[in-house]
C-alpha positions, -999 to +999 in steps of 0.1 A: +039-633+463+013-607+469+040-584+480+058-588+447+027-580+427+021-549+449+057-539+443+052-544+406+021-522+406+040-495+425+068-497+400+044-492+371+027-464+389+060-447+396+071-451+359+039-436+348+043-407+372+079-401+359+066-401+323+037-377+331+061-353+350+085-353+321+057-347+297+044-317+318+079-302+317+082-308+279+048-293+272+054-263+294+088-256+278+074-261+243+046-236+249+069-210+264+097-214+239+073-212+209+058-180+223+089-162+236+120-179+223+145-201+241+166-174+256+136-156+272+124-187+291+138-197+325+137-229+343+116-212+370+089-202+344+089-237+329+084-253+363+057-228+373+037-235+342+043-273+346+032-271+382+063-288+396+093-276+417+127-266+404+141-295+423+118-318+402+131-302+370+167-310+381+158-345+389+151-351+352+173-325+335+207-312+345+201-279+327+176-261+304+196-272+274+191-309+283+153-303+283+156-286+249+174-318+236+146-340+250+120-317+234+137-319+200+139-357+203+103-358+212+093-336+182+114-355+157+101-388+169+069-379+150+090-377+118+107-410+125+074-426+129+067-420+092+098-440+081+080-474+080+055-458+055+085-450+032+097-486+032+066-507+035+038-487+018+031-466-012+064-446-016+046-414-028+022-415+001+050-423+025+071-393+013+040-371+016+034-382+052+071-378+060+073-343+046+041-332+063+054-344+097+087-326+090+069-294+082+048-296+113+078-300+135+098-272+119+069-247+117+056-252+152 
């Protein structure tokens, strides 16, 4: 039984490591793309800024375009988080939060 709990802890630690590594890649890509544009940024530069190997990049993403899709999904999640305010709260306030989130995503 102790073995199972250790394994469970290892699994959680591994899942957290995966999440952190993906986040490093997304953050690095976001910084570079905002500054220089998508076409000017290479996988090599993303991995260098993220502090991971190119092999690690390809463990999580098949190509740079896949990372861009993940980055877009991550950014638009902030907008989707505002939807409950539209349905459950004050509609005017909900719309304001939704639009502010949208503007933040498209202007960053």
